[in-house]
PDB file of N, CA, C and O in Angstrom:
ATOM      1  N   MET A   1      57.256  63.611 119.137  1.00  0.00           N
ATOM      2  CA  MET A   1      58.284  63.537 118.130  1.00  0.00           C
ATOM      3  C   MET A   1      59.646  63.509 118.790  1.00  0.00           C
ATOM      4  O   MET A   1      59.870  64.148 119.818  1.00  0.00           O
ATOM      5  N   ASN A   2      60.536  62.772 118.194  1.00  0.00           N
ATOM      6  CA  ASN A   2      61.922  62.744 118.643  1.00  0.00           C
ATOM      7  C   ASN A   2      62.802  63.268 117.521  1.00  0.00           C
ATOM      8  O   ASN A   2      62.568  62.989 116.345  1.00  0.00           O
ATOM      9  N   TYR A   3      63.808  64.026 117.900  1.00  0.00           N
ATOM     10  CA  TYR A   3      64.732  64.582 116.925  1.00  0.00           C
ATOM     11  C   TYR A   3      66.151  64.204 117.325  1.00  0.00           C
ATOM     12  O   TYR A   3      66.461  64.060 118.507  1.00  0.00           O
ATOM     13  N   LYS A   4      66.986  64.049 116.344  1.00  0.00           N
ATOM     14  CA  LYS A   4      68.394  63.768 116.583  1.00  0.00           C
ATOM     15  C   LYS A   4      69.190  64.986 116.138  1.00  0.00           C
ATOM     16  O   LYS A   4      69.104  65.400 114.982  1.00  0.00           O
ATOM     17  N   VAL A   5      69.961  65.558 117.048  1.00  0.00           N
ATOM     18  CA  VAL A   5      70.785  66.725 116.720  1.00  0.00           C
ATOM     19  C   VAL A   5      72.054  66.229 116.041  1.00  0.00           C
ATOM     20  O   VAL A   5      72.846  65.500 116.638  1.00  0.00           O
ATOM     21  N   VAL A   6      72.239  66.632 114.786  1.00  0.00           N
ATOM     22  CA  VAL A   6      73.402  66.167 114.028  1.00  0.00           C
ATOM     23  C   VAL A   6      74.507  67.219 113.968  1.00  0.00           C
ATOM     24  O   VAL A   6      75.631  66.927 113.560  1.00  0.00           O
ATOM     25  N   GLU A   7      74.178  68.442 114.377  1.00  0.00           N
ATOM     26  CA  GLU A   7      75.171  69.511 114.392  1.00  0.00           C
ATOM     27  C   GLU A   7      74.783  70.524 115.458  1.00  0.00           C
ATOM     28  O   GLU A   7      73.610  70.878 115.583  1.00  0.00           O
ATOM     29  N   ALA A   8      75.757  70.988 116.224  1.00  0.00           N
ATOM     30  CA  ALA A   8      75.499  71.997 117.250  1.00  0.00           C
ATOM     31  C   ALA A   8      75.109  73.320 116.594  1.00  0.00           C
ATOM     32  O   ALA A   8      75.541  73.627 115.483  1.00  0.00           O
ATOM     33  N   HIS A   9      74.284  74.099 117.300  1.00  0.00           N
ATOM     34  CA  HIS A   9      73.881  75.412 116.801  1.00  0.00           C
ATOM     35  C   HIS A   9      73.763  76.370 117.970  1.00  0.00           C
ATOM     36  O   HIS A   9      73.163  76.050 118.995  1.00  0.00           O
ATOM     37  N   LYS A  10      74.348  77.560 117.802  1.00  0.00           N
ATOM     38  CA  LYS A  10      74.211  78.629 118.786  1.00  0.00           C
ATOM     39  C   LYS A  10      73.638  79.834 118.048  1.00  0.00           C
ATOM     40  O   LYS A  10      74.169  80.260 117.022  1.00  0.00           O
ATOM     41  N   SER A  11      72.564  80.369 118.577  1.00  0.00           N
ATOM     42  CA  SER A  11      71.884  81.491 117.938  1.00  0.00           C
ATOM     43  C   SER A  11      72.810  82.703 117.818  1.00  0.00           C
ATOM     44  O   SER A  11      73.577  83.014 118.730  1.00  0.00           O
ATOM     45  N   ASN A  12      72.719  83.368 116.683  1.00  0.00           N
ATOM     46  CA  ASN A  12      73.456  84.619 116.461  1.00  0.00           C
ATOM     47  C   ASN A  12      72.641  85.828 116.911  1.00  0.00           C
ATOM     48  O   ASN A  12      73.117  86.961 116.845  1.00  0.00           O
ATOM     49  N   TYR A  13      71.410  85.585 117.369  1.00  0.00           N
ATOM     50  CA  TYR A  13      70.494  86.662 117.712  1.00  0.00           C
ATOM     51  C   TYR A  13      70.015  86.498 119.161  1.00  0.00           C
ATOM     52  O   TYR A  13      68.979  85.875 119.397  1.00  0.00           O
ATOM     53  N   PRO A  14      70.754  87.048 120.133  1.00  0.00           N
ATOM     54  CA  PRO A  14      70.385  86.867 121.540  1.00  0.00           C
ATOM     55  C   PRO A  14      69.110  87.619 121.942  1.00  0.00           C
ATOM     56  O   PRO A  14      68.489  87.266 122.945  1.00  0.00           O
ATOM     57  N   ASN A  15      68.709  88.639 121.191  1.00  0.00           N
ATOM     58  CA  ASN A  15      67.505  89.418 121.485  1.00  0.00           C
ATOM     59  C   ASN A  15      66.569  89.398 120.285  1.00  0.00           C
ATOM     60  O   ASN A  15      66.434  90.406 119.591  1.00  0.00           O
ATOM     61  N   PRO A  16      65.920  88.264 120.031  1.00  0.00           N
ATOM     62  CA  PRO A  16      65.096  88.148 118.830  1.00  0.00           C
ATOM     63  C   PRO A  16      63.838  89.011 118.890  1.00  0.00           C
ATOM     64  O   PRO A  16      63.335  89.333 119.967  1.00  0.00           O
ATOM     65  N   ILE A  17      63.352  89.370 117.725  1.00  0.00           N
ATOM     66  CA  ILE A  17      62.104  90.121 117.642  1.00  0.00           C
ATOM     67  C   ILE A  17      60.968  89.200 118.096  1.00  0.00           C
ATOM     68  O   ILE A  17      60.901  88.040 117.691  1.00  0.00           O
ATOM     69  N   THR A  18      60.090  89.721 118.927  1.00  0.00           N
ATOM     70  CA  THR A  18      58.901  89.008 119.376  1.00  0.00           C
ATOM     71  C   THR A  18      57.742  89.977 119.253  1.00  0.00           C
ATOM     72  O   THR A  18      57.746  91.039 119.875  1.00  0.00           O
ATOM     73  N   ILE A  19      56.748  89.615 118.450  1.00  0.00           N
ATOM     74  CA  ILE A  19      55.647  90.530 118.168  1.00  0.00           C
ATOM     75  C   ILE A  19      54.304  89.810 118.277  1.00  0.00           C
ATOM     76  O   ILE A  19      54.184  88.626 117.959  1.00  0.00           O
ATOM     77  N   LYS A  20      53.321  90.542 118.725  1.00  0.00           N
ATOM     78  CA  LYS A  20      51.966  90.018 118.910  1.00  0.00           C
ATOM     79  C   LYS A  20      51.091  90.370 117.701  1.00  0.00           C
ATOM     80  O   LYS A  20      51.298  91.383 117.032  1.00  0.00           O
ATOM     81  N   LYS A  21      50.127  89.518 117.450  1.00  0.00           N
ATOM     82  CA  LYS A  21      49.162  89.744 116.389  1.00  0.00           C
ATOM     83  C   LYS A  21      48.584  91.152 116.502  1.00  0.00           C
ATOM     84  O   LYS A  21      48.221  91.596 117.591  1.00  0.00           O
ATOM     85  N   GLY A  22      48.501  91.854 115.365  1.00  0.00           N
ATOM     86  CA  GLY A  22      47.948  93.197 115.335  1.00  0.00           C
ATOM     87  C   GLY A  22      48.964  94.308 115.529  1.00  0.00           C
ATOM     88  O   GLY A  22      48.614  95.482 115.408  1.00  0.00           O
ATOM     89  N   THR A  23      50.215  93.971 115.827  1.00  0.00           N
ATOM     90  CA  THR A  23      51.257  94.973 116.049  1.00  0.00           C
ATOM     91  C   THR A  23      51.639  95.645 114.729  1.00  0.00           C
ATOM     92  O   THR A  23      51.768  94.985 113.698  1.00  0.00           O
ATOM     93  N   LYS A  24      51.815  96.959 114.779  1.00  0.00           N
ATOM     94  CA  LYS A  24      52.252  97.719 113.608  1.00  0.00           C
ATOM     95  C   LYS A  24      53.773  97.720 113.568  1.00  0.00           C
ATOM     96  O   LYS A  24      54.425  97.944 114.588  1.00  0.00           O
ATOM     97  N   LEU A  25      54.340  97.470 112.389  1.00  0.00           N
ATOM     98  CA  LEU A  25      55.783  97.409 112.182  1.00  0.00           C
ATOM     99  C   LEU A  25      56.198  98.352 111.069  1.00  0.00           C
ATOM    100  O   LEU A  25      55.403  98.676 110.187  1.00  0.00           O
ATOM    101  N   LYS A  26      57.434  98.783 111.114  1.00  0.00           N
ATOM    102  CA  LYS A  26      58.028  99.445 109.957  1.00  0.00           C
ATOM    103  C   LYS A  26      58.669  98.333 109.127  1.00  0.00           C
ATOM    104  O   LYS A  26      59.483  97.564 109.640  1.00  0.00           O
ATOM    105  N   VAL A  27      58.307  98.249 107.859  1.00  0.00           N
ATOM    106  CA  VAL A  27      58.780  97.173 106.986  1.00  0.00           C
ATOM    107  C   VAL A  27      59.906  97.700 106.110  1.00  0.00           C
ATOM    108  O   VAL A  27      59.770  98.716 105.428  1.00  0.00           O
ATOM    109  N   GLY A  28      61.027  96.977 106.149  1.00  0.00           N
ATOM    110  CA  GLY A  28      62.197  97.388 105.382  1.00  0.00           C
ATOM    111  C   GLY A  28      62.452  96.507 104.177  1.00  0.00           C
ATOM    112  O   GLY A  28      61.528  96.092 103.477  1.00  0.00           O
ATOM    113  N   ASP A  29      63.720  96.232 103.954  1.00  0.00           N
ATOM    114  CA  ASP A  29      64.165  95.514 102.765  1.00  0.00           C
ATOM    115  C   ASP A  29      63.587  94.113 102.656  1.00  0.00           C
ATOM    116  O   ASP A  29      63.264  93.466 103.652  1.00  0.00           O
ATOM    117  N   LYS A  30      63.470  93.671 101.417  1.00  0.00           N
ATOM    118  CA  LYS A  30      63.066  92.305 101.123  1.00  0.00           C
ATOM    119  C   LYS A  30      64.332  91.458 101.039  1.00  0.00           C
ATOM    120  O   LYS A  30      65.349  91.905 100.508  1.00  0.00           O
ATOM    121  N   TYR A  31      64.268  90.239 101.563  1.00  0.00           N
ATOM    122  CA  TYR A  31      65.407  89.322 101.534  1.00  0.00           C
ATOM    123  C   TYR A  31      65.777  89.016 100.095  1.00  0.00           C
ATOM    124  O   TYR A  31      64.903  88.776  99.264  1.00  0.00           O
ATOM    125  N   ASN A  32      67.063  89.023  99.799  1.00  0.00           N
ATOM    126  CA  ASN A  32      67.556  88.748  98.457  1.00  0.00           C
ATOM    127  C   ASN A  32      67.870  87.260  98.333  1.00  0.00           C
ATOM    128  O   ASN A  32      69.031  86.855  98.388  1.00  0.00           O
ATOM    129  N   GLY A  33      66.840  86.465  98.167  1.00  0.00           N
ATOM    130  CA  GLY A  33      66.999  85.023  98.078  1.00  0.00           C
ATOM    131  C   GLY A  33      65.662  84.373  97.800  1.00  0.00           C
ATOM    132  O   GLY A  33      64.675  85.062  97.539  1.00  0.00           O
ATOM    133  N   PRO A  34      65.620  83.049  97.853  1.00  0.00           N
ATOM    134  CA  PRO A  34      64.388  82.342  97.491  1.00  0.00           C
ATOM    135  C   PRO A  34      63.269  82.450  98.526  1.00  0.00           C
ATOM    136  O   PRO A  34      62.104  82.248  98.182  1.00  0.00           O
ATOM    137  N   GLU A  35      63.585  82.762  99.775  1.00  0.00           N
ATOM    138  CA  GLU A  35      62.564  82.872 100.805  1.00  0.00           C
ATOM    139  C   GLU A  35      61.921  84.250 100.770  1.00  0.00           C
ATOM    140  O   GLU A  35      62.538  85.217 100.325  1.00  0.00           O
ATOM    141  N   ASN A  36      60.682  84.340 101.240  1.00  0.00           N
ATOM    142  CA  ASN A  36      59.956  85.617 101.290  1.00  0.00           C
ATOM    143  C   ASN A  36      60.036  86.193 102.693  1.00  0.00           C
ATOM    144  O   ASN A  36      59.142  85.966 103.508  1.00  0.00           O
ATOM    145  N   TRP A  37      61.090  86.932 102.981  1.00  0.00           N
ATOM    146  CA  TRP A  37      61.303  87.559 104.272  1.00  0.00           C
ATOM    147  C   TRP A  37      61.398  89.066 104.084  1.00  0.00           C
ATOM    148  O   TRP A  37      61.846  89.543 103.042  1.00  0.00           O
ATOM    149  N   ARG A  38      60.970  89.817 105.104  1.00  0.00           N
ATOM    150  CA  ARG A  38      61.133  91.271 105.118  1.00  0.00           C
ATOM    151  C   ARG A  38      61.816  91.664 106.420  1.00  0.00           C
ATOM    152  O   ARG A  38      61.516  91.113 107.479  1.00  0.00           O
ATOM    153  N   TYR A  39      62.742  92.625 106.332  1.00  0.00           N
ATOM    154  CA  TYR A  39      63.413  93.119 107.533  1.00  0.00           C
ATOM    155  C   TYR A  39      62.479  94.123 108.185  1.00  0.00           C
ATOM    156  O   TYR A  39      62.116  95.125 107.568  1.00  0.00           O
ATOM    157  N   CYS A  40      62.080  93.861 109.446  1.00  0.00           N
ATOM    158  CA  CYS A  40      61.088  94.682 110.129  1.00  0.00           C
ATOM    159  C   CYS A  40      61.637  95.281 111.408  1.00  0.00           C
ATOM    160  O   CYS A  40      62.559  94.749 112.027  1.00  0.00           O
ATOM    161  N   TYR A  41      61.047  96.399 111.785  1.00  0.00           N
ATOM    162  CA  TYR A  41      61.428  97.136 112.987  1.00  0.00           C
ATOM    163  C   TYR A  41      60.177  97.364 113.822  1.00  0.00           C
ATOM    164  O   TYR A  41      59.165  97.833 113.302  1.00  0.00           O
ATOM    165  N   THR A  42      60.234  97.038 115.118  1.00  0.00           N
ATOM    166  CA  THR A  42      59.102  97.354 115.984  1.00  0.00           C
ATOM    167  C   THR A  42      59.114  98.847 116.273  1.00  0.00           C
ATOM    168  O   THR A  42      60.173  99.473 116.294  1.00  0.00           O
ATOM    169  N   LEU A  43      57.943  99.410 116.493  1.00  0.00           N
ATOM    170  CA  LEU A  43      57.840 100.846 116.749  1.00  0.00           C
ATOM    171  C   LEU A  43      57.974 101.182 118.228  1.00  0.00           C
ATOM    172  O   LEU A  43      58.292 102.318 118.580  1.00  0.00           O
ATOM    173  N   ASN A  44      57.730 100.192 119.106  1.00  0.00           N
ATOM    174  CA  ASN A  44      57.737 100.491 120.543  1.00  0.00           C
ATOM    175  C   ASN A  44      59.093 100.289 121.212  1.00  0.00           C
ATOM    176  O   ASN A  44      59.486 101.100 122.049  1.00  0.00           O
ATOM    177  N   ASN A  45      59.821  99.219 120.859  1.00  0.00           N
ATOM    178  CA  ASN A  45      61.089  98.984 121.567  1.00  0.00           C
ATOM    179  C   ASN A  45      62.306  98.898 120.650  1.00  0.00           C
ATOM    180  O   ASN A  45      63.411  98.626 121.118  1.00  0.00           O
ATOM    181  N   GLY A  46      62.119  99.125 119.366  1.00  0.00           N
ATOM    182  CA  GLY A  46      63.248  99.218 118.449  1.00  0.00           C
ATOM    183  C   GLY A  46      63.922  97.918 118.071  1.00  0.00           C
ATOM    184  O   GLY A  46      64.985  97.947 117.451  1.00  0.00           O
ATOM    185  N   THR A  47      63.337  96.761 118.424  1.00  0.00           N
ATOM    186  CA  THR A  47      63.953  95.517 117.979  1.00  0.00           C
ATOM    187  C   THR A  47      63.724  95.368 116.481  1.00  0.00           C
ATOM    188  O   THR A  47      62.770  95.909 115.922  1.00  0.00           O
ATOM    189  N   GLU A  48      64.620  94.623 115.850  1.00  0.00           N
ATOM    190  CA  GLU A  48      64.541  94.452 114.402  1.00  0.00           C
ATOM    191  C   GLU A  48      65.018  93.063 114.035  1.00  0.00           C
ATOM    192  O   GLU A  48      65.884  92.490 114.697  1.00  0.00           O
ATOM    193  N   GLU A  49      64.441  92.529 112.972  1.00  0.00           N
ATOM    194  CA  GLU A  49      64.786  91.170 112.556  1.00  0.00           C
ATOM    195  C   GLU A  49      64.011  90.830 111.287  1.00  0.00           C
ATOM    196  O   GLU A  49      63.093  91.546 110.887  1.00  0.00           O
ATOM    197  N   TRP A  50      64.400  89.730 110.672  1.00  0.00           N
ATOM    198  CA  TRP A  50      63.698  89.210 109.506  1.00  0.00           C
ATOM    199  C   TRP A  50      62.391  88.558 109.947  1.00  0.00           C
ATOM    200  O   TRP A  50      62.360  87.821 110.932  1.00  0.00           O
ATOM    201  N   VAL A  51      61.316  88.832 109.216  1.00  0.00           N
ATOM    202  CA  VAL A  51      59.985  88.289 109.501  1.00  0.00           C
ATOM    203  C   VAL A  51      59.429  87.705 108.196  1.00  0.00           C
ATOM    204  O   VAL A  51      59.570  88.322 107.140  1.00  0.00           O
ATOM    205  N   PRO A  52      58.795  86.516 108.256  1.00  0.00           N
ATOM    206  CA  PRO A  52      58.200  85.955 107.037  1.00  0.00           C
ATOM    207  C   PRO A  52      57.151  86.907 106.453  1.00  0.00           C
ATOM    208  O   PRO A  52      56.247  87.355 107.158  1.00  0.00           O
ATOM    209  N   GLU A  53      57.281  87.203 105.177  1.00  0.00           N
ATOM    210  CA  GLU A  53      56.405  88.175 104.529  1.00  0.00           C
ATOM    211  C   GLU A  53      54.932  87.765 104.578  1.00  0.00           C
ATOM    212  O   GLU A  53      54.053  88.626 104.618  1.00  0.00           O
ATOM    213  N   GLN A  54      54.658  86.461 104.574  1.00  0.00           N
ATOM    214  CA  GLN A  54      53.269  85.998 104.582  1.00  0.00           C
ATOM    215  C   GLN A  54      52.554  86.294 105.902  1.00  0.00           C
ATOM    216  O   GLN A  54      51.338  86.131 105.994  1.00  0.00           O
ATOM    217  N   LEU A  55      53.301  86.729 106.926  1.00  0.00           N
ATOM    218  CA  LEU A  55      52.698  87.080 108.207  1.00  0.00           C
ATOM    219  C   LEU A  55      52.391  88.570 108.333  1.00  0.00           C
ATOM    220  O   LEU A  55      51.959  89.027 109.391  1.00  0.00           O
ATOM    221  N   ILE A  56      52.616  89.338 107.245  1.00  0.00           N
ATOM    222  CA  ILE A  56      52.481  90.797 107.314  1.00  0.00           C
ATOM    223  C   ILE A  56      51.537  91.295 106.223  1.00  0.00           C
ATOM    224  O   ILE A  56      51.650  90.897 105.063  1.00  0.00           O
ATOM    225  N   VAL A  57      50.607  92.168 106.605  1.00  0.00           N
ATOM    226  CA  VAL A  57      49.826  92.929 105.626  1.00  0.00           C
ATOM    227  C   VAL A  57      50.572  94.243 105.472  1.00  0.00           C
ATOM    228  O   VAL A  57      50.662  95.021 106.421  1.00  0.00           O
ATOM    229  N   ILE A  58      51.111  94.497 104.274  1.00  0.00           N
ATOM    230  CA  ILE A  58      51.977  95.658 104.060  1.00  0.00           C
ATOM    231  C   ILE A  58      51.238  96.768 103.324  1.00  0.00           C
ATOM    232  O   ILE A  58      50.600  96.538 102.297  1.00  0.00           O
ATOM    233  N   GLU A  59      51.340  97.982 103.875  1.00  0.00           N
ATOM    234  CA  GLU A  59      50.823  99.197 103.234  1.00  0.00           C
ATOM    235  C   GLU A  59      51.922 100.243 103.315  1.00  0.00           C
ATOM    236  O   GLU A  59      52.269 100.718 104.396  1.00  0.00           O
ATOM    237  N   ASN A  60      52.464 100.593 102.156  1.00  0.00           N
ATOM    238  CA  ASN A  60      53.587 101.520 102.068  1.00  0.00           C
ATOM    239  C   ASN A  60      54.772 100.950 102.844  1.00  0.00           C
ATOM    240  O   ASN A  60      55.167  99.811 102.592  1.00  0.00           O
ATOM    241  N   GLU A  61      55.353 101.707 103.782  1.00  0.00           N
ATOM    242  CA  GLU A  61      56.511 101.177 104.504  1.00  0.00           C
ATOM    243  C   GLU A  61      56.138 100.589 105.868  1.00  0.00           C
ATOM    244  O   GLU A  61      57.017 100.272 106.670  1.00  0.00           O
ATOM    245  N   TYR A  62      54.839 100.446 106.129  1.00  0.00           N
ATOM    246  CA  TYR A  62      54.385  99.871 107.396  1.00  0.00           C
ATOM    247  C   TYR A  62      53.590  98.601 107.150  1.00  0.00           C
ATOM    248  O   TYR A  62      53.102  98.359 106.046  1.00  0.00           O
ATOM    249  N   GLY A  63      53.470  97.798 108.189  1.00  0.00           N
ATOM    250  CA  GLY A  63      52.700  96.572 108.085  1.00  0.00           C
ATOM    251  C   GLY A  63      52.084  96.207 109.414  1.00  0.00           C
ATOM    252  O   GLY A  63      52.482  96.715 110.463  1.00  0.00           O
ATOM    253  N   ILE A  64      51.107  95.318 109.358  1.00  0.00           N
ATOM    254  CA  ILE A  64      50.456  94.775 110.545  1.00  0.00           C
ATOM    255  C   ILE A  64      50.725  93.277 110.559  1.00  0.00           C
ATOM    256  O   ILE A  64      50.527  92.597 109.553  1.00  0.00           O
ATOM    257  N   ILE A  65      51.174  92.769 111.693  1.00  0.00           N
ATOM    258  CA  ILE A  65      51.477  91.337 111.805  1.00  0.00           C
ATOM    259  C   ILE A  65      50.163  90.571 112.004  1.00  0.00           C
ATOM    260  O   ILE A  65      49.310  90.978 112.793  1.00  0.00           O
ATOM    261  N   LEU A  66      50.013  89.464 111.284  1.00  0.00           N
ATOM    262  CA  LEU A  66      48.767  88.705 111.273  1.00  0.00           C
ATOM    263  C   LEU A  66      48.651  87.670 112.389  1.00  0.00           C
ATOM    264  O   LEU A  66      47.546  87.224 112.696  1.00  0.00           O
ATOM    265  N   GLU A  67      49.763  87.282 112.999  1.00  0.00           N
ATOM    266  CA  GLU A  67      49.739  86.326 114.110  1.00  0.00           C
ATOM    267  C   GLU A  67      50.975  86.530 114.973  1.00  0.00           C
ATOM    268  O   GLU A  67      51.959  87.124 114.534  1.00  0.00           O
ATOM    269  N   ASP A  68      50.916  86.039 116.190  1.00  0.00           N
ATOM    270  CA  ASP A  68      52.076  86.136 117.088  1.00  0.00           C
ATOM    271  C   ASP A  68      53.289  85.520 116.395  1.00  0.00           C
ATOM    272  O   ASP A  68      53.175  84.502 115.713  1.00  0.00           O
ATOM    273  N   TYR A  69      54.457  86.151 116.579  1.00  0.00           N
ATOM    274  CA  TYR A  69      55.681  85.652 115.936  1.00  0.00           C
ATOM    275  C   TYR A  69      56.889  85.964 116.802  1.00  0.00           C
ATOM    276  O   TYR A  69      56.968  87.033 117.407  1.00  0.00           O
ATOM    277  N   THR A  70      57.820  85.037 116.861  1.00  0.00           N
ATOM    278  CA  THR A  70      59.130  85.297 117.457  1.00  0.00           C
ATOM    279  C   THR A  70      60.195  84.686 116.556  1.00  0.00           C
ATOM    280  O   THR A  70      59.984  83.633 115.955  1.00  0.00           O
ATOM    281  N   ALA A  71      61.318  85.344 116.471  1.00  0.00           N
ATOM    282  CA  ALA A  71      62.437  84.851 115.665  1.00  0.00           C
ATOM    283  C   ALA A  71      63.441  84.095 116.531  1.00  0.00           C
ATOM    284  O   ALA A  71      64.588  83.901 116.128  1.00  0.00           O
ATOM    285  N   LYS A  72      63.017  83.670 117.713  1.00  0.00           N
ATOM    286  CA  LYS A  72      63.920  82.971 118.634  1.00  0.00           C
ATOM    287  C   LYS A  72      64.453  81.686 118.015  1.00  0.00           C
ATOM    288  O   LYS A  72      63.695  80.865 117.497  1.00  0.00           O
ATOM    289  N   GLU A  73      65.761  81.529 118.077  1.00  0.00           N
ATOM    290  CA  GLU A  73      66.428  80.307 117.636  1.00  0.00           C
ATOM    291  C   GLU A  73      66.876  79.543 118.873  1.00  0.00           C
ATOM    292  O   GLU A  73      67.303  80.141 119.861  1.00  0.00           O
ATOM    293  N   LEU A  74      66.778  78.241 118.816  1.00  0.00           N
ATOM    294  CA  LEU A  74      67.201  77.415 119.941  1.00  0.00           C
ATOM    295  C   LEU A  74      68.679  77.077 119.838  1.00  0.00           C
ATOM    296  O   LEU A  74      69.196  76.827 118.749  1.00  0.00           O
ATOM    297  N   ASN A  75      69.351  77.071 120.976  1.00  0.00           N
ATOM    298  CA  ASN A  75      70.730  76.595 121.043  1.00  0.00           C
ATOM    299  C   ASN A  75      70.686  75.096 121.306  1.00  0.00           C
ATOM    300  O   ASN A  75      69.972  74.644 122.201  1.00  0.00           O
ATOM    301  N   VAL A  76      71.437  74.329 120.538  1.00  0.00           N
ATOM    302  CA  VAL A  76      71.462  72.880 120.729  1.00  0.00           C
ATOM    303  C   VAL A  76      72.897  72.374 120.649  1.00  0.00           C
ATOM    304  O   VAL A  76      73.750  72.962 119.985  1.00  0.00           O
ATOM    305  N   GLU A  77      73.134  71.276 121.340  1.00  0.00           N
ATOM    306  CA  GLU A  77      74.430  70.610 121.327  1.00  0.00           C
ATOM    307  C   GLU A  77      74.273  69.227 120.714  1.00  0.00           C
ATOM    308  O   GLU A  77      73.265  68.554 120.931  1.00  0.00           O
ATOM    309  N   LYS A  78      75.260  68.811 119.957  1.00  0.00           N
ATOM    310  CA  LYS A  78      75.277  67.452 119.421  1.00  0.00           C
ATOM    311  C   LYS A  78      75.622  66.523 120.571  1.00  0.00           C
ATOM    312  O   LYS A  78      76.551  66.781 121.337  1.00  0.00           O
ATOM    313  N   MET A  79      74.870  65.447 120.684  1.00  0.00           N
ATOM    314  CA  MET A  79      75.095  64.506 121.783  1.00  0.00           C
ATOM    315  C   MET A  79      75.414  63.126 121.230  1.00  0.00           C
ATOM    316  O   MET A  79      74.886  62.711 120.199  1.00  0.00           O
ATOM    317  N   LYS A  80      76.275  62.439 121.929  1.00  0.00           N
ATOM    318  CA  LYS A  80      76.581  61.054 121.579  1.00  0.00           C
ATOM    319  C   LYS A  80      75.481  60.177 122.158  1.00  0.00           C
ATOM    320  O   LYS A  80      75.104  60.322 123.321  1.00  0.00           O
ATOM    321  N   LEU A  81      74.980  59.282 121.349  1.00  0.00           N
ATOM    322  CA  LEU A  81      73.980  58.336 121.827  1.00  0.00           C
ATOM    323  C   LEU A  81      74.658  57.007 122.159  1.00  0.00           C
ATOM    324  O   LEU A  81      75.512  56.530 121.411  1.00  0.00           O
ATOM    325  N   LEU A  82      74.275  56.432 123.262  1.00  0.00           N
ATOM    326  CA  LEU A  82      74.827  55.137 123.617  1.00  0.00           C
ATOM    327  C   LEU A  82      74.252  54.044 122.724  1.00  0.00           C
ATOM    328  O   LEU A  82      74.948  53.103 122.342  1.00  0.00           O
ATOM    329  N   ARG A  83      72.966  54.185 122.398  1.00  0.00           N
ATOM    330  CA  ARG A  83      72.295  53.243 121.493  1.00  0.00           C
ATOM    331  C   ARG A  83      71.409  54.059 120.557  1.00  0.00           C
ATOM    332  O   ARG A  83      70.835  55.074 120.953  1.00  0.00           O
ATOM    333  N   GLU A  84      71.309  53.607 119.332  1.00  0.00           N
ATOM    334  CA  GLU A  84      70.398  54.273 118.403  1.00  0.00           C
ATOM    335  C   GLU A  84      69.219  53.400 118.108  1.00  0.00           C
ATOM    336  O   GLU A  84      68.338  53.790 117.342  1.00  0.00           O
TER     337      GLU A  84
END
């Protein structure tokens, strides 16, 4: 696949949450919008970030992640193309 970058993007999250399948998380607030996200906290290293709710089995204020997940965002620059 080829992609064309139409706008530069720099991640606002230099230390994204990265979690392995089966990891226990503390599950916090639900995102106030159309997407199903939950704010989660790892128990071992204290990282925190939004995680898609469909990847978590939630029981009370804790959850288990169903598959490996990272919230890493890529930094990209808009480039001029000589030919399209």
